[in-house]
N, C-alpha and C positions, 0 to 999 in steps of 0.2 A: 420710825419719825421720818419725817418726807424735808426736805429742804435741797439745797447746793451740793451737798456731799453723798445727796443717796445714788445707790450707783447697784444697789442690788435690789432683787424685787423679793418681797417673804410673799411665799406659796404654799396654801395649802392644798394638800393632795388625798383622796379617801382613803385613807391607809389610821388605823386605829393608836397613832403618836401621839404625846402630849404636847408637842412643837410644831411651826409651821415649819419651811427649808426656805432656804436661802438660796439665790439663781440670779447669776449675770443677765444682761439685754440678750436676747437672740443677735446672732453675730451678723456684725454691721448696720443692727437699729437702735432702735434708741429705747428705753424702759419702758414698759407696757404702763397706762394708768392703773392706778388701783378699781377694781372693780373686772378685771378684764380674765376671761376664757384661755389657759393655757394650755398648752404638752409639753412637758417637760419630763428630763432622762431622771429614772430613780429606781438604782438599782441598775440591773440588768431590765429593765422593761421600760416603759413610757405609759406617764399618766394622765389626765386629764386635772389641772387644778385652776383654782383660784387663785387672783394677785388680792393681797389684802393689808399690804403695807409697803411701805418702800425702806431701805435702810442703807445703814454703811458698810465698808467691807470689812470683814471678819479682824478680828482685833489682836489674831493668833495667823500669820502670814503664811503657814505650813496649810492652812486650810484652804485645798482648792476647790473653787466653786465651779460650778456648771453651768452653762449658758441652758438658757429658757431654749427648746426645739423648736416652740412656732406659738404667736398669737392667733388664736382660733378668734377670738371676738375681745372687740376692745371695750369696755365701761359695760360690759355685760350686766353687774348689779350697782343698784344706786348705795350711797353710802351707808342708808339707814335701813336696811337691809343686812348689807355687812355689819352695820352696831349691834343690831337683832341678833343675828349667827353668834357673833364674836361674844354676848351678853347670856346668851343659851350655854356655851361653853362655859364660862365661868361660872356661872350658878348653879347647872346641874353636873359640872366637873366631867364635862363631853370632850374628847380629844378633838385640837382644832380641826385637826384632818375630819372632820365628821361634818362640820360645814359645807363643805362639799355635799356630802349626802343632803344635806338637810334644803340646801339653795336651787339647787340642780338635775333636776328630772335625768331618769335615767338615761336617754339617747343623749343629753348634753355631759355624760360624765364618761362616754366611748371612746375610743382611738378614732377608731373607724368613723366612718360617714354615716349619718340615718337618712334613713327614705322618711321622707316626710309625710305625716298619714293625710287622707284620703278627705276632703272634704268635707265637712260636718252635718251639712242638709241637704237632702233630697228632695227634688221639684218633679211635676210631671211636666213633660214637652208635646206639644201638639199633637205628634205622632201619637204620642202613648194615650191622649184625651181620646185619639180617633180609631187604635187598634181595635182588632179581633181579636180578642184574647177567650172564646168560649172555652177553647181548649188548653188551658191555663190560667184554672183557677185560683193559682196564688198567688199568679201575678196580674190577673182580674182583682182580687181583692186589696190587693199592695195599690191600687191605682187608685180604687174607691175610698182607701183611707190619706190620699194625696191630693183628689178632687178640692178639697174647699183650701189649701194651701199647700207650701214646704212644711217636714217634718224634720226632726233630725232622725242622722240616721242611726243613731246612739237607739233612740226613740223607738224607731222602726224593731230593729233588732231584738229589742225588750217586750216588743207585741209577738214577738212569734214568728215574725218571716224569718229565712232563713238568710246566710250572706252569698247561696247560691243563686236565689233567685234575684235578688239584688242585682246581682253581677249579672244575669243575662239580660234586665232591662233595661241598664245601662250602657251592655255591649249592643243591644238593639236599638238605642236611643229612643228608649219612651220614655227614659225617666232621667234625667242630667243633675250628677253632684254640685252645690253652688255654696259658696262660701257663708254668704246672709242669707235669710230667709225672707229678709225685707220687714215689711209691717206684719207684725202680731196680733192678731184682733183681742183685744184684753175685752174681759171681763168684768164688772162691778160688782164688786165685792157686796159679803153685809153692811149694813147699818155699821157703825161702832157704838158701843155705849159712852158712858160719862167716863170710865174706869179707861177705857181701851184708849179713849181723845186723849185722855192726863198724859197717858204713858207715850202716844203719839209725839205730842207738845213737848212731853220734856227732852226725846230723843232729838227732836230737831232744833230746841232750842238750844242743843250741843254741837251742830252741825258746824261749828266753825272750833272748836276747843277739841281738848281729849276732855273726856267725862264716862266712869264706868256704871254703867246702870245694871241692876238687876233684877228683871223682871219676873216678880213670881209669882205665877197664876196658876189658880189649882186648874185640873185635868179641865179640858172641853171651857178652859173662859177666854179663850180667841187670843194665844199669844201669837200664834205665825201672821192674825192680820193683823195685828201691831207692826212686827217687821216688815209686813208689804206695805201696811201705808205708808213706813218712814222711805222705805224704800223707794217707793216710788218717786217721792220728794226730792231723793237723791238724784234718780237718772233724771228729772227734771233741769236738775241742776248738773249735768254730765258729768257725777260722780259715779266711781263703781261702788258697789255691793257685793260683801265679803260674806257667805252664810253659809258656816261649820256647822257639820250633824256630826254624831258619834259613828255612824255605822254605814254601811252601804247599805244594807237594806231599805236605810228612811231615802234614799235618794229619789227614786223614779217617781212614786207621789207626791215629794214635795215639787221634785223641777216644772210636773207638769202643773200644779198650783200656781206655781210663782211666773211661769211662762204666761198661762192664762190670765194673771191678774195685770202680771206686768206689760204686757203687750212686747216684753222686751226675751229674744231668746237665753236659756239659762244657760253657760259651760261648767260642765262637770271635771272634777279632777277626785280621783280616789284610785287604793291600788288596782282595783279589780280590773281597769283602762289597759288597755294596751299601751304600750310603749309612745305608738306614735298621736296615740288621742291624750294621753295627756303631755307631750310635746307641744299638741295643735294649743290645747288649754293655757297653757304657761305661756307661752308665744303670744297669744290673744290676751291676755291678760298684762303683759308689760306692755303692747304696744296702747292698749286701751280699748281697742274690739271688743275686749269682755267687757262686758258694764255690770252684768251680774256673773258670782262665780258661787257654785256651791261645793262643798267640796269637803272631805274629812279633814283630821287634822294636819296631815302635811300639808295642806291649802295652805297652811297660817303662813307659810314663805314664800306663798304666790308672789312675782314683782306687778305690783301694780301702780299704773300711769299716775289715773287722776282718784285715789282713794276719798271714798268720803262715809263709810259705815262697814263695821265688823259687829255680824249677830252670831253669837254661838248658840245653838240650839242645844235644849236638854244636857243645860253646862255643869249637871252632877255626874253624867256620866263618864264612870271608869275608863270605857274607850277613848278616850282623848289623853289618857297616859299612857306615853310611847312606850312600850317592854324589851326595848334592846336597843343597841345603839345609843345615842341619843337621846337620855332616858326625859326628855321633855313634856309637860304635859298642855296641849294644845289651847285649852283655857285661860292660861297664866301666858304664857306667849300670847296670844290676842290679845291681852288685856296690856301687855310690852309694844307691843306692833304698834295698837293704838295709840300708847300714849306719845312714841318717837314717829309717829303721822300727824299727830293732830288732832284726832277725830275718836268719835262717840265707838263705843263699844258695849254690846246688849247683847248680857248672861241669858236667858232664859230659861226657864224650867219650872215645872207646877212643886217640884223637890228639890230645893235648891240645895248646894253642897254646904257645910257647917263652915268650910272655909268659904266661901262667899256671904255665906251669910254674918260670919265671922268680920267678913270687912265693911260691909252694910253699918255692922254693930258700930265699928271703929271710925266711922266716916272715910272710908276710902271710895267706899263706891255709893250708889243712888238707889233707894230700894225701892221699887213701883209696883205695887199690889195689884193684882187683877182676882177679887173675892168673887166674882158670879160667875158661872157659867154662860156664855154667849148664846142670845135667839131663848126658844125656850125650856133647853134642858135643864134639868135639875141632877146632882149630886146622890150618886147614891146612897140607899140605906146599907149601913153595916151589921152585919150581924156576924161573931164567934160562934163556932162548932164545936164542941168539944168532943175531940174523935179519940178519946182512951176508946182503949179496947176493942179497935175496928182494923187490926194492921191486915194488909195480904186483899183485902176486898172493898168494895166501892163503898162509902160510911150513906147509910140509907136516906139521913135527911139532906144528905147530899144529890141524891138519888131522884129523892119527891121532888124538892124545887129547881131538879133542869128538868125535869117532868113536865113541869106545872107552867114553867119558863118557852119549854117549847112546844107545848098546847099551845100557848095565846101566841104564840105565831115568832116567839123571839127568836135571838142565837147567843149561846153560851158559849164564855170562852175559860180554859181553866188551866192555870200554872204551878208546873210543877217545874222548879230547877235542877233535874237529873235528866239526861238523856238516858236509852238502853231499855231495856227490860226491867232489869231490877239491879239493884247494886253493887248487891253480894251475893256472891253464890257458895254454900255452904252443907258440909256433909252432916247429916240428921244421926249418922250413927256417933261418931270421933270427933266432931267439929273442927274437921279443915275448910280453910275459908280460900278462894282464890284470890290471893293477892298477888300483887306486881312484883318482883325479882330487882326491877328498874328502882321502884319507889315505895315512898311509906305508904301505899294506898289498898287497897281492895281493888279490884278488875271487875269491870261492871261485865254483866252478862246482858246481851242484845241475843234475842231470839230467832228474829229474822235470818240470820245469820250464824247461827249455833255458836257464835262465837266469843273470846272475853279483849275485853279493850281496856287497856289503862287511858284515862280520858287527863291523865296529867304530860306522860311522854310519848303515847300517840303505839305503843304497842300492843301488838294483838295474836290473838292465836287461836285455834277450836279449842271448843268446849268440852271438856274431859266425859266419858260417858258414865264415868264409874271414877268415886273418890282416887286421888292417885296414894293416899293414903293406907287407908284400911280397905278398900278397894268395893265398898258399898255403892251400890246404884241412886241411893236415896237421898240424892243431891239436890237443895232446897233455895229457891229463889227469896231471899227476902230482900224486904221493901219493895216501892213501884218506883219505874221512871217513867218516863214519856209512853215508851212501845207498850208499857205493859198497860198503863191507864185507856191508851186507844185500843187494847183487845177489849177489855172490862168494857168500856162505853158503846163499842160496838154492839157488844154481846148484848148488853142492856136495852138500848135504842137504836135496836136492829132498822128503824125505819126512818130515819135523819144519815147525814153525810156525818160523818168524823174525819176531822181532817189532823194530821200532827205536823207539829210546828215545829224541828230541830233542825239541828247541822245533820241529822244523819238523813230525814226528806226531803229534806230543800238543798239537793246538790245539784241542780245546774243554776245558771245564771239569773235564770229571769223564775226561777218557778215562783218564789214566795210572791213577788211581782204578780204574778196572775193569780194565784192562789186567792190574793186580797182582791183583785178583781173577782172572780167568783162569789167570793164570801160578799163582796157589797149589793150584790140582786137583793140580799133581804131576805132570804128563803131560810128558816131553820137550821138549824146546823149546829155542831159542837168543834170547837177548836180547841186542842189539847197542846200543849207546848211549853219553850222554856222563854230566855229571855229576849228572842224575838219578839214576843206577842207583848210587851213589855211598853217598847219605846215608837210612843209617839204616831202610833197607829188611828186614825180615825174611822171606827166602826159602827157608825150609827144601829144597826141591825145588835148589838151584844146587848142583851137586857140583864143577862146576870155573869157575873165573874166571879169567879174562886181562886184563892190560891192555898195549896195543900204545903201540909209539914211544912212548918218553916220553924220547927223547934229549935235544928241544929245552931240558927242564929243567933239565936235569945242565947245559949252558954255556951259561944265561940271564945278563945281564948285573942281572936283579934277585937280590939279595942272599936274598931270601924263596923263589926259586923250590925250594931242596931241602927246604925247610921244606913247601912244598905236596905238593911231589912224593912224598913221605914220610908224608903226610897220604894222597891220593887213593889212593896203591897201600894202603895199610894198610888203608884202607877197603873199598876193591875187594874186596883178599883176603879180608878178614873176610866177605865175603857169602858164603863157599863152605864149603860143610860145616857150616851151623848143623842139622840136622836128623838122621838117626840114620844116612845113608851120610855116607862120608868125604868129606874135603873136597880141594882142590887147587888153587894158582896157578901162574899162569905169568906169567914177564914176559918181554916181547920187548925186546929193545935191539941196536942196532949198536955200543955197549963194555959188552960182559959186564964187561970188569974193571975197571970204574970201582969208584973207591976207598966210593961213594955207596951203587952199587946192593948191592955186597957186605956196607954193615953193616947194608941193608936186611933183606937178606935172611934174615938172622939169625932174622926175626921178633919182635922186641925192640925197639918203638916209642919207647918211652921211652930204653931206651938210645942207639937213634938219637936221639935228638930231644937228650939230655945232651951228646950228641957236639956235633950243632948250636951247642948253646945254648953248648959251652968256645969255642968257632972263634970265638960272634960277640961273646962279652967281652973274647978277646983282640983280635978289631979293633974295639971300641968302640962296636957298633952293636948295635941295639934288639934286644933287653929289654933291653942291657943298661946303654943311654942314650937318652936323650927323643927323639924326632926328630917335628919339623913339617916342611912345605913350604907352603912360600906359590907359589900359582901362579897364572897368568896367563896369559892368550889372547885373542888378535885375528886378524883374518883377515888381519896383516900381521906380518912377523916381529919388527918394529921399535919397535913399542908396548909389547908383554909386557917385554923387555930393561928399554926404559928406565924404565918402572914398576918393575919388579925392581930395578936400578939405583937409584934414587929410596930405594924400601922398604928397601932393605940399608943407604942410609946410617941412615936414621931408626930402622932395629933393632939396629945395630952396639951388640955389650957383649963388655966381656971375658969373660963368662960364659959366653957364647953363640959355638960356631965355627960361623962362615958361609959357608957355599961357592956359588957363584950370581952372577950367573944360568947356569944350564946347559939346556939342550933335553929334554924328557922323552923316554922311551925311544921311545914312540912322537911325534914331534915334531909331527906335522900329522894331527890326526884332526877330520872334521864339517867341514873349510875352516876349520879355528883352528889357527892357530901358537899351541905349549906349551912356556912355561917357567916354571922353580920354582925359590926360592929356597931354597937347601937348611939349615935349622937345626937344630942340635944340641946337645946340655946334659946332664951327668951328671946333672942334679937339675928331672926331671919339671915340681913343681908351679914352680916357677923361669922354666920357661920359657914354660908354659903364662900365669903371671903376667906374664911383661914382654910376650906378646905382648898379652893381653886391655889392657894397659894403653894400647897404642898403636894398637888397631882404630879409636877414632874418627880419630887420625891418620892411616892409612893410607887411608882413605875422603878425606881430605882432601887428598893431593896430586896434583899436579898433572895425572900421567898416569892416573888412578885410574881417570878418566871415559871413556878410552879402550879400555881392556881389562874382559875378566872375570876378577875375582880371587876369590880364595879361601882362607882358611888350613884344611891340613889335618893337624891333630892324630892324633899315631898313624898316619900316612899305610901304607896297603897296598898303596897301585899307586905304582911309580913311574913 
């Protein structure tokens, strides 16, 4: 409430409480404007907060307000960004204090002043050009990289140059750090086909208004080229472009492509950067100096001085959903952000989410289809292989096909969504299995370090030499993870390189990027890995792709499992045949007659997705209806049940269907018993509003302090 009577500032601070707090102006100073960053006393601490509103004195005169300690920055955040954060808190049921975590990088949430990040680009000096570096080969290599012009400090480090080499050259005056690389030489991209040109025209036609465009292009259809052509036109008009990607692993190759095509530096924002690097990008976005920003989901909250276009690449990816704190979905927040800014937003994917497809069907989004692969590449030929009776060893038909493609000079990609050597370690005598004591799950055996690990809570310990129940030494490794597949493939194809790609093998910050560079030389090799391999990588040498063991998803209790299965299968299939050679895709299953697999094998993901969408609508499941889960967990099962029963009585409404308390699909995880209340309604806004109006009352329930709980609006995991 603003006006003459406003004498207090409403401040959000980074604490998980359901309300902002009132403060008086700093001693002897005026009330700081809305959007200011302030330092306030909070209990015995001092915290950095954001002024989100002005208010009147409290009605209860016994309440003694404390003054703001100091105004750190006036009007650091504009009204539209504050409105977006407020919408997130109301829609997702997040605590208002988490607004500060969304809107400010870590460096600006600290009380102590933060040392600014070094200048982001490195250029060669005249001294460096003439220096004798025969005894410093790494410095000579770095000089060779900089001969053609400045490069991002980040890119040099990702290329394998150490921070120490860079520091030595800076100290010696051989290179210098600069804020802006000047003009980057741009390269012309491939000529667009008719469908791509139509998509670019549709995006540009919306440049002065909000419109959500769903760009559904088959793998290899050139969606990125559509983004880049539209982005170039926005840059020519002095506007900023924000490109959201699901994971850090996609950043490096995309950034290089963007910079070479647009002739402008791309600023990067994600959790893998240092606090100083994130702060530098945040400030560059706010001032408008960052014209192109590439980031993961948190980048959707960056301040933008001259916004022109938001792109969400791989919009279907579940990585856009935040799993803790404010549980927002980056894609949906991007759409709301574009609406508030009055600019277009493009959601791109070869396998669109059913939510986005539903919105296109309802007329909320405009559907743009790319049905042809760009250039001369063709879609791979699909085959389903019956894998019954082949447990524990490589399928002979798979081996024959791998051999044929390698002999013809191709590369092979094999997807298995289980890391480790074997998902189960079992005693052959008594049937004992290695289970996690803190989760309802088996522990995975990792042969490389002879350990058992739980991939849900992270606990690990040495594998026993004998069965702890009966003492038998006959312990069987059942099933195959990526580590076991790697061993089997190396034994079968000793003449070619086999690379494993998962979180166990790709431990360094730049390991994956360096591997991709190595693979792009085109030499025959085999890549075996998990989700890392399925996400948008352009590997023109891959001619055969295969997915192993999809059967668990066919019979999952999670209604979203068939959608995820279709997406990962189509994404992996799309890695094959992107170059000049024809591609082939193999799907190994013990249920080749399953109707979902038959529908997928036609190679038309949109038709498959529309079939799933019709089934969801008939069953009144999301996205046909809105779903929120009120989750609670504790070390004993009774406490979350009691809390959810109390919450159910508080949230009761004739407009909302309520089921539960129900145990989560994995009831015990990390030592916590997990239960949930299923809340469903035909109207999404009504459900969100009903929850938002009762958040404070949920905090005040007698059982609330005995559990950890949160609201998960538009929940993706059950």
